[in-house]
N, C-alpha and C positions, 0 to 999 in steps of 0.2 A: 148329404156333403156340402151341395150347393146351397143349402141353408146357413151355412158358417160364412160362405163368401159373400150371399146379399147381405146378411146382417151387418157383416164387417163393413161393408160399401156405407151401409146407412148410418153406420157408428162414425166411420171417417166424417162422413157428410156433416153430421150434426156435432163433429171434434170442432171442424172449420166452421161452421156458424158459429160455435159458443164462443171460440178465441176471436173472432171478428166483431162480434157483439161486447162481450166481457172481458174480453183481453185475458181470459183465463182459462187453461185446461184442469179437467177435472177428470184423472184416471176411472173411476167410479162409475161417471155419467157415460164414459166410452166403452167400458167392459158391462155395463146393466144392457145395452139392448143385444147384442148377440148372446148373451145369457139367457135372456128372457125370450127371445124368438126361439132358441132351439130346445128349452125347456117345454114351451107352448106346443112346437113342433110335435118334440117327442113324448109329450102326455097325450096328445090329440091321435098319433099314428100309431104308437104302440100298446098305450093303455086302454084307449077307447076305440080302437080300430079303423078310426076314419084319415084317409088319406090327403091331408089337407096341400095345397101348394103353398110354395113359400112365401106368395101375397098374401094369402092368409094368415099365415104367423106372423108379418110386418105388421097387418092392419090391426089382429089382435093385442099384439102386445102395445101398439099405440092407445088402441081403447083402454087396455088394461092401465097404462098409465095416467091415461087422462081421468079414469075414475078415481084412480089411486090419490091423484095431485088434488082433485076436489072433494074429496073426502080429508085430506089433509088441510087443506085451506080452509074449509069449513070448520073442523076440528080447532084448528088454530085463529081463527076469528080474524082473518087476514086483512078481509076487507074494511072493518071498524079501525082495526089498528093502523092500516097505512093511509086511511083516510085522514086519521087524527094527525099521524106525521107530516102530511102533505100542507095540512093546513097552518103548521106548526111553521114549517121551512119556508113557505110562501105568503107568511101573515100578510107583511108589507104589501106586496105584489097582489093580492086578494084582496086586501083594504081600496089599493086605489082602483083596481076595477069596478070594486062595489060602489065607489065614489061616483066613477063616471058615470057608470048607469043611473044611479040615483040623478045626475044631472041632467039626462037626457031627458029622462022621464018629466 
């Protein structure tokens, strides 16, 4: 039962961080952490017989999300797409800095 309590605290802290950073609240992101932590804890404890602590369930959930987000980012080719968007958005600023760098040399 403690697993739900600790995962809810983690979700609530993540909700506060996302709101302070993006000024947006996502109910799916808020519900994702407790559900994944509980599922990991359940599968490890009842299906495989490992009695893992809550900390390990939280850690495995973070690792799972890190790997999942990395795979999605690679699949969507985010680096190249965002790099081109950045160059287009800040084209004038980029050109000014390049001109200054050339003048220094």
